[in-house]
Biopython code that builds the backbone (N, CA, C, O; Angstrom):
import numpy as np
from Bio.PDB.StructureBuilder import StructureBuilder

atoms = [
    (1, "UNK", "N", (-89.824, -93.011, -109.200)),
    (1, "UNK", "CA", (-91.040, -92.868, -108.514)),
    (1, "UNK", "C", (-92.416, -93.604, -110.188)),
    (1, "UNK", "O", (-92.205, -93.614, -111.400)),
    (2, "UNK", "N", (-93.676, -94.083, -109.373)),
    (2, "UNK", "CA", (-94.748, -93.948, -110.347)),
    (2, "UNK", "C", (-95.727, -92.828, -110.453)),
    (2, "UNK", "O", (-95.348, -91.881, -109.764)),
    (3, "UNK", "N", (-96.309, -92.708, -110.773)),
    (3, "UNK", "CA", (-97.654, -91.470, -110.971)),
    (3, "UNK", "C", (-97.966, -91.349, -109.639)),
    (3, "UNK", "O", (-97.720, -90.295, -109.052)),
    (4, "UNK", "N", (-98.629, -92.571, -108.910)),
    (4, "UNK", "CA", (-99.243, -92.475, -107.738)),
    (4, "UNK", "C", (-98.021, -91.861, -106.424)),
    (4, "UNK", "O", (-98.269, -91.053, -105.529)),
    (5, "UNK", "N", (-96.998, -92.406, -106.644)),
    (5, "UNK", "CA", (-96.122, -91.990, -105.798)),
    (5, "UNK", "C", (-95.595, -90.591, -105.921)),
    (5, "UNK", "O", (-95.375, -90.018, -104.854)),
    (6, "UNK", "N", (-95.346, -89.914, -107.076)),
    (6, "UNK", "CA", (-95.549, -88.560, -107.389)),
    (6, "UNK", "C", (-97.013, -87.897, -106.705)),
    (6, "UNK", "O", (-97.126, -86.792, -106.174)),
    (7, "UNK", "N", (-97.691, -88.560, -106.827)),
    (7, "UNK", "CA", (-98.950, -87.493, -106.957)),
    (7, "UNK", "C", (-98.862, -87.965, -105.014)),
    (7, "UNK", "O", (-99.162, -86.913, -104.450)),
    (8, "UNK", "N", (-98.666, -88.746, -104.230)),
    (8, "UNK", "CA", (-98.935, -88.876, -103.068)),
    (8, "UNK", "C", (-97.664, -87.578, -102.555)),
    (8, "UNK", "O", (-97.934, -86.802, -101.639)),
    (9, "UNK", "N", (-96.211, -87.512, -103.353)),
    (9, "UNK", "CA", (-95.315, -87.163, -102.451)),
    (9, "UNK", "C", (-95.666, -85.550, -103.152)),
    (9, "UNK", "O", (-95.425, -84.723, -102.273)),
    (10, "UNK", "N", (-96.057, -84.994, -104.183)),
    (10, "UNK", "CA", (-96.455, -83.811, -104.555)),
    (10, "UNK", "C", (-97.636, -83.252, -103.641)),
    (10, "UNK", "O", (-97.704, -82.138, -103.123)),
    (11, "UNK", "N", (-98.399, -84.131, -103.584)),
    (11, "UNK", "CA", (-99.582, -83.867, -102.799)),
    (11, "UNK", "C", (-100.600, -82.870, -103.493)),
    (11, "UNK", "O", (-101.183, -81.838, -103.159)),
    (12, "UNK", "N", (-100.521, -83.824, -104.832)),
    (12, "UNK", "CA", (-101.316, -83.508, -105.974)),
    (12, "UNK", "C", (-102.164, -84.343, -106.747)),
    (12, "UNK", "O", (-101.574, -85.399, -106.977)),
    (13, "UNK", "N", (-103.490, -84.311, -107.330)),
    (13, "UNK", "CA", (-104.278, -85.029, -107.998)),
    (13, "UNK", "C", (-103.871, -86.043, -108.999)),
    (13, "UNK", "O", (-103.465, -85.508, -110.031)),
    (14, "UNK", "N", (-103.849, -87.351, -109.022)),
    (14, "UNK", "CA", (-103.424, -88.258, -109.631)),
    (14, "UNK", "C", (-103.787, -88.356, -111.033)),
    (14, "UNK", "O", (-103.410, -89.308, -111.717)),
    (15, "UNK", "N", (-104.689, -87.167, -111.611)),
    (15, "UNK", "CA", (-104.724, -87.453, -113.223)),
    (15, "UNK", "C", (-104.108, -86.168, -113.557)),
    (15, "UNK", "O", (-103.565, -86.086, -114.659)),
    (16, "UNK", "N", (-104.106, -85.200, -112.817)),
    (16, "UNK", "CA", (-102.723, -84.035, -112.883)),
    (16, "UNK", "C", (-101.543, -84.293, -113.036)),
    (16, "UNK", "O", (-100.850, -83.593, -113.774)),
    (17, "UNK", "N", (-101.150, -85.134, -112.512)),
    (17, "UNK", "CA", (-99.720, -85.729, -112.289)),
    (17, "UNK", "C", (-99.770, -86.852, -113.814)),
    (17, "UNK", "O", (-98.888, -86.763, -114.668)),
    (18, "UNK", "N", (-100.417, -87.410, -113.880)),
    (18, "UNK", "CA", (-100.499, -88.638, -115.790)),
    (18, "UNK", "C", (-100.976, -87.721, -116.216)),
    (18, "UNK", "O", (-101.344, -88.237, -117.271)),
    (19, "UNK", "N", (-101.524, -86.042, -116.337)),
    (19, "UNK", "CA", (-101.395, -85.262, -117.581)),
    (19, "UNK", "C", (-100.362, -84.945, -117.823)),
    (19, "UNK", "O", (-99.937, -85.296, -118.924)),
    (20, "UNK", "N", (-99.540, -84.207, -117.002)),
    (20, "UNK", "CA", (-97.784, -83.473, -116.458)),
    (20, "UNK", "C", (-96.873, -84.615, -117.097)),
    (20, "UNK", "O", (-96.139, -84.279, -118.026)),
    (21, "UNK", "N", (-96.867, -86.001, -116.646)),
    (21, "UNK", "CA", (-95.951, -86.992, -116.878)),
    (21, "UNK", "C", (-96.197, -86.981, -118.384)),
    (21, "UNK", "O", (-95.195, -86.632, -119.009)),
    (22, "UNK", "N", (-97.119, -87.230, -119.035)),
    (22, "UNK", "CA", (-97.910, -87.414, -120.871)),
    (22, "UNK", "C", (-97.147, -86.134, -121.470)),
    (22, "UNK", "O", (-96.789, -86.255, -122.642)),
    (23, "UNK", "N", (-96.798, -84.710, -120.711)),
    (23, "UNK", "CA", (-96.723, -83.904, -121.733)),
    (23, "UNK", "C", (-95.261, -83.650, -121.479)),
    (23, "UNK", "O", (-94.616, -82.896, -122.207)),
    (24, "UNK", "N", (-94.561, -84.488, -120.104)),
    (24, "UNK", "CA", (-92.822, -84.355, -120.343)),
    (24, "UNK", "C", (-92.732, -85.366, -121.286)),
    (24, "UNK", "O", (-92.355, -84.976, -122.391)),
    (25, "UNK", "N", (-93.000, -86.722, -121.164)),
    (25, "UNK", "CA", (-92.610, -87.501, -121.606)),
    (25, "UNK", "C", (-92.663, -87.262, -123.628)),
    (25, "UNK", "O", (-91.927, -87.727, -124.499)),
    (26, "UNK", "N", (-93.648, -86.517, -123.696)),
    (26, "UNK", "CA", (-94.151, -86.125, -125.156)),
    (26, "UNK", "C", (-93.397, -85.533, -125.384)),
    (26, "UNK", "O", (-93.183, -85.555, -126.596)),
    (27, "UNK", "N", (-92.562, -84.719, -124.690)),
    (27, "UNK", "CA", (-91.546, -83.711, -125.186)),
    (27, "UNK", "C", (-90.504, -83.634, -124.769)),
    (27, "UNK", "O", (-89.967, -82.557, -124.506)),
    (28, "UNK", "N", (-89.698, -85.344, -124.530)),
    (28, "UNK", "CA", (-88.687, -86.049, -124.653)),
    (28, "UNK", "C", (-87.818, -85.449, -123.241)),
    (28, "UNK", "O", (-86.605, -85.254, -123.312)),
    (29, "UNK", "N", (-88.526, -85.214, -122.091)),
    (29, "UNK", "CA", (-87.787, -84.841, -120.701)),
    (29, "UNK", "C", (-87.742, -86.265, -119.628)),
    (29, "UNK", "O", (-87.068, -86.730, -118.708)),
    (30, "UNK", "N", (-88.982, -86.575, -120.474)),
    (30, "UNK", "CA", (-89.015, -87.982, -119.363)),
    (30, "UNK", "C", (-88.811, -88.784, -120.385)),
    (30, "UNK", "O", (-88.848, -88.583, -121.599)),
    (31, "UNK", "N", (-88.488, -90.157, -119.452)),
    (31, "UNK", "CA", (-88.886, -91.638, -119.646)),
    (31, "UNK", "C", (-89.790, -92.603, -119.104)),
    (31, "UNK", "O", (-89.781, -92.821, -117.892)),
    (32, "UNK", "N", (-90.290, -92.987, -119.596)),
    (32, "UNK", "CA", (-90.909, -94.105, -118.838)),
    (32, "UNK", "C", (-90.388, -95.455, -118.986)),
    (32, "UNK", "O", (-89.751, -95.698, -120.011)),
    (33, "UNK", "N", (-90.591, -96.527, -117.969)),
    (33, "UNK", "CA", (-90.326, -97.770, -118.040)),
    (33, "UNK", "C", (-91.321, -98.683, -117.142)),
    (33, "UNK", "O", (-92.101, -98.207, -116.318)),
    (34, "UNK", "N", (-91.184, -100.008, -117.410)),
    (34, "UNK", "CA", (-92.276, -101.091, -116.644)),
    (34, "UNK", "C", (-93.668, -101.439, -116.978)),
    (34, "UNK", "O", (-94.401, -102.107, -116.249)),
    (35, "UNK", "N", (-94.056, -100.840, -118.368)),
    (35, "UNK", "CA", (-95.082, -101.131, -118.504)),
    (35, "UNK", "C", (-96.413, -99.967, -118.675)),
    (35, "UNK", "O", (-95.936, -98.889, -119.030)),
    (36, "UNK", "N", (-97.728, -99.907, -118.540)),
    (36, "UNK", "CA", (-98.283, -98.976, -118.181)),
    (36, "UNK", "C", (-99.328, -98.973, -117.137)),
    (36, "UNK", "O", (-100.254, -98.178, -117.295)),
    (37, "UNK", "N", (-99.330, -99.910, -115.855)),
    (37, "UNK", "CA", (-99.633, -100.238, -114.868)),
    (37, "UNK", "C", (-98.413, -100.325, -113.861)),
    (37, "UNK", "O", (-97.743, -101.323, -113.594)),
    (38, "UNK", "N", (-98.268, -98.822, -113.284)),
    (38, "UNK", "CA", (-96.892, -98.503, -112.329)),
    (38, "UNK", "C", (-95.381, -98.233, -112.635)),
    (38, "UNK", "O", (-94.374, -98.433, -111.955)),
    (39, "UNK", "N", (-95.599, -97.602, -114.150)),
    (39, "UNK", "CA", (-94.534, -97.382, -114.607)),
    (39, "UNK", "C", (-93.952, -96.191, -114.364)),
    (39, "UNK", "O", (-94.400, -95.047, -114.290)),
    (40, "UNK", "N", (-92.250, -96.930, -114.188)),
    (40, "UNK", "CA", (-92.005, -95.801, -113.450)),
    (40, "UNK", "C", (-91.157, -94.270, -114.542)),
    (40, "UNK", "O", (-90.648, -94.548, -115.628)),
    (41, "UNK", "N", (-91.156, -93.024, -114.097)),
    (41, "UNK", "CA", (-90.637, -91.998, -114.344)),
    (41, "UNK", "C", (-89.112, -91.813, -114.115)),
    (41, "UNK", "O", (-88.577, -92.004, -113.023)),
    (42, "UNK", "N", (-88.322, -91.346, -115.475)),
    (42, "UNK", "CA", (-87.257, -90.966, -115.274)),
    (42, "UNK", "C", (-86.989, -89.884, -116.037)),
    (42, "UNK", "O", (-87.770, -89.437, -116.877)),
    (43, "UNK", "N", (-85.696, -89.346, -115.732)),
    (43, "UNK", "CA", (-85.081, -88.560, -116.554)),
    (43, "UNK", "C", (-84.732, -88.756, -117.902)),
    (43, "UNK", "O", (-84.208, -89.869, -117.925)),
    (44, "UNK", "N", (-84.735, -88.179, -119.297)),
    (44, "UNK", "CA", (-84.598, -88.276, -120.450)),
    (44, "UNK", "C", (-83.287, -88.338, -120.384)),
    (44, "UNK", "O", (-82.898, -87.781, -119.357)),
    (45, "UNK", "N", (-82.258, -88.853, -121.148)),
    (45, "UNK", "CA", (-80.991, -88.390, -121.253)),
    (45, "UNK", "C", (-80.625, -87.008, -121.581)),
    (45, "UNK", "O", (-79.809, -86.352, -120.933)),
    (46, "UNK", "N", (-81.410, -86.495, -122.856)),
    (46, "UNK", "CA", (-81.384, -85.226, -123.298)),
    (46, "UNK", "C", (-81.413, -84.495, -121.666)),
    (46, "UNK", "O", (-80.329, -84.435, -121.085)),
    (47, "UNK", "N", (-82.485, -84.027, -121.054)),
    (47, "UNK", "CA", (-82.626, -83.217, -119.885)),
    (47, "UNK", "C", (-81.562, -84.102, -118.858)),
    (47, "UNK", "O", (-81.275, -83.166, -118.111)),
    (48, "UNK", "N", (-80.695, -85.397, -118.254)),
    (48, "UNK", "CA", (-79.960, -85.419, -117.694)),
    (48, "UNK", "C", (-78.584, -84.216, -118.267)),
    (48, "UNK", "O", (-78.150, -83.239, -117.658)),
    (49, "UNK", "N", (-78.235, -84.674, -119.422)),
    (49, "UNK", "CA", (-77.556, -83.957, -119.807)),
    (49, "UNK", "C", (-77.460, -81.898, -119.942)),
    (49, "UNK", "O", (-76.482, -81.155, -120.032)),
    (50, "UNK", "N", (-78.659, -81.664, -119.903)),
    (50, "UNK", "CA", (-79.027, -80.516, -119.599)),
    (50, "UNK", "C", (-79.268, -79.705, -118.458)),
    (50, "UNK", "O", (-79.462, -78.499, -118.308)),
    (51, "UNK", "N", (-79.184, -81.020, -117.428)),
    (51, "UNK", "CA", (-79.591, -80.442, -115.751)),
    (51, "UNK", "C", (-79.134, -79.094, -115.273)),
    (51, "UNK", "O", (-79.938, -78.340, -114.724)),
    (52, "UNK", "N", (-77.565, -78.673, -115.504)),
    (52, "UNK", "CA", (-77.368, -78.095, -114.929)),
    (52, "UNK", "C", (-77.886, -76.560, -115.829)),
    (52, "UNK", "O", (-77.448, -75.595, -115.203)),
    (53, "UNK", "N", (-78.518, -76.203, -116.836)),
    (53, "UNK", "CA", (-79.430, -75.246, -117.297)),
    (53, "UNK", "C", (-80.614, -74.969, -116.386)),
    (53, "UNK", "O", (-80.933, -73.909, -115.849)),
    (54, "UNK", "N", (-81.278, -76.340, -116.326)),
    (54, "UNK", "CA", (-82.426, -75.788, -115.662)),
    (54, "UNK", "C", (-82.046, -76.075, -114.017)),
    (54, "UNK", "O", (-83.028, -76.326, -113.318)),
    (55, "UNK", "N", (-81.125, -76.066, -113.544)),
    (55, "UNK", "CA", (-80.860, -75.945, -112.358)),
    (55, "UNK", "C", (-80.259, -74.125, -112.120)),
    (55, "UNK", "O", (-80.449, -73.347, -111.185)),
    (56, "UNK", "N", (-79.608, -73.989, -113.234)),
    (56, "UNK", "CA", (-79.408, -72.506, -112.896)),
    (56, "UNK", "C", (-81.166, -71.257, -113.308)),
    (56, "UNK", "O", (-81.438, -70.128, -112.900)),
    (57, "UNK", "N", (-81.984, -72.273, -114.303)),
    (57, "UNK", "CA", (-83.512, -71.406, -114.566)),
    (57, "UNK", "C", (-84.625, -71.554, -113.106)),
    (57, "UNK", "O", (-85.527, -70.816, -112.710)),
    (58, "UNK", "N", (-84.064, -72.866, -112.569)),
    (58, "UNK", "CA", (-84.789, -72.324, -111.299)),
    (58, "UNK", "C", (-84.405, -71.799, -110.622)),
    (58, "UNK", "O", (-85.251, -71.048, -110.137)),
    (59, "UNK", "N", (-82.834, -71.636, -109.908)),
    (59, "UNK", "CA", (-82.119, -70.603, -109.162)),
    (59, "UNK", "C", (-83.040, -69.386, -109.433)),
    (59, "UNK", "O", (-83.931, -68.990, -108.681)),
    (60, "UNK", "N", (-82.693, -68.869, -110.595)),
    (60, "UNK", "CA", (-83.215, -67.748, -111.122)),
    (60, "UNK", "C", (-84.857, -67.552, -110.734)),
    (60, "UNK", "O", (-85.224, -66.661, -109.969)),
    (61, "UNK", "N", (-85.480, -68.193, -111.160)),
    (61, "UNK", "CA", (-86.956, -68.166, -110.195)),
    (61, "UNK", "C", (-87.012, -67.802, -109.072)),
    (61, "UNK", "O", (-87.728, -66.948, -108.548)),
    (62, "UNK", "N", (-85.913, -68.732, -108.488)),
    (62, "UNK", "CA", (-86.536, -69.079, -106.934)),
    (62, "UNK", "C", (-85.925, -67.596, -106.408)),
    (62, "UNK", "O", (-86.423, -67.137, -105.380)),
    (63, "UNK", "N", (-84.765, -66.769, -107.146)),
    (63, "UNK", "CA", (-84.603, -65.693, -106.626)),
    (63, "UNK", "C", (-85.417, -64.498, -106.948)),
    (63, "UNK", "O", (-85.604, -63.672, -106.055)),
    (64, "UNK", "N", (-85.920, -64.317, -108.127)),
    (64, "UNK", "CA", (-87.173, -63.528, -108.489)),
    (64, "UNK", "C", (-88.251, -63.466, -107.274)),
    (64, "UNK", "O", (-88.645, -62.425, -106.748)),
    (65, "UNK", "N", (-88.574, -64.542, -106.997)),
    (65, "UNK", "CA", (-89.815, -65.040, -106.047)),
    (65, "UNK", "C", (-88.927, -64.245, -104.881)),
    (65, "UNK", "O", (-89.454, -63.138, -104.771)),
    (66, "UNK", "N", (-87.898, -64.340, -104.046)),
    (66, "UNK", "CA", (-87.361, -63.776, -102.953)),
    (66, "UNK", "C", (-87.745, -62.040, -103.087)),
    (66, "UNK", "O", (-88.346, -61.346, -102.266)),
    (67, "UNK", "N", (-87.051, -61.567, -104.685)),
    (67, "UNK", "CA", (-86.943, -60.452, -104.644)),
    (67, "UNK", "C", (-88.296, -59.694, -104.533)),
    (67, "UNK", "O", (-88.313, -58.503, -104.221)),
    (68, "UNK", "N", (-89.227, -60.273, -104.747)),
    (68, "UNK", "CA", (-90.594, -59.764, -105.305)),
    (68, "UNK", "C", (-91.892, -60.027, -103.480)),
    (68, "UNK", "O", (-92.957, -59.438, -103.294)),
    (69, "UNK", "N", (-91.322, -60.908, -102.657)),
    (69, "UNK", "CA", (-91.447, -60.844, -101.895)),
    (69, "UNK", "C", (-91.212, -60.008, -100.825)),
    (69, "UNK", "O", (-92.034, -59.929, -99.913)),
    (70, "UNK", "N", (-89.858, -59.171, -100.829)),
    (70, "UNK", "CA", (-89.250, -58.213, -100.138)),
    (70, "UNK", "C", (-90.315, -56.681, -100.303)),
    (70, "UNK", "O", (-90.619, -56.048, -101.314)),
    (71, "UNK", "N", (-90.730, -56.438, -98.640)),
    (71, "UNK", "CA", (-91.138, -55.298, -98.703)),
    (71, "UNK", "C", (-90.139, -53.980, -99.445)),
    (71, "UNK", "O", (-88.959, -53.934, -99.097)),
    (72, "UNK", "N", (-90.591, -53.074, -100.328)),
    (72, "UNK", "CA", (-90.232, -52.041, -100.715)),
    (72, "UNK", "C", (-89.960, -50.867, -99.904)),
    (72, "UNK", "O", (-89.582, -49.823, -100.437)),
]
sb = StructureBuilder()
sb.init_structure("model")
sb.init_model(0)
sb.init_chain("A")
sb.init_seg("    ")
for serial, (resi, resn, name, xyz) in enumerate(atoms, 1):
    if name == "N":
        sb.init_residue(resn, " ", resi, " ")
    sb.init_atom(name, np.array(xyz, "f"), 0.0, 1.0, " ", f" {name:<3s}", serial, name[0])
structure = sb.get_structure()
């Protein structure tokens, strides 16, 4: 997806999306292609090869949120 598509899909401000895409690209988690206007963003090979770790982290975060939202 490009920045505009991501902003629409995530219902976030375009400038916010561009900022975060820049940070993720700078840290080699995303790669862009297609030039500046309408650049598409893809997972970097580094992130793809370690995506199982990302899924584990997200699973733990989700479980923690569930645990904290349950009444005691």
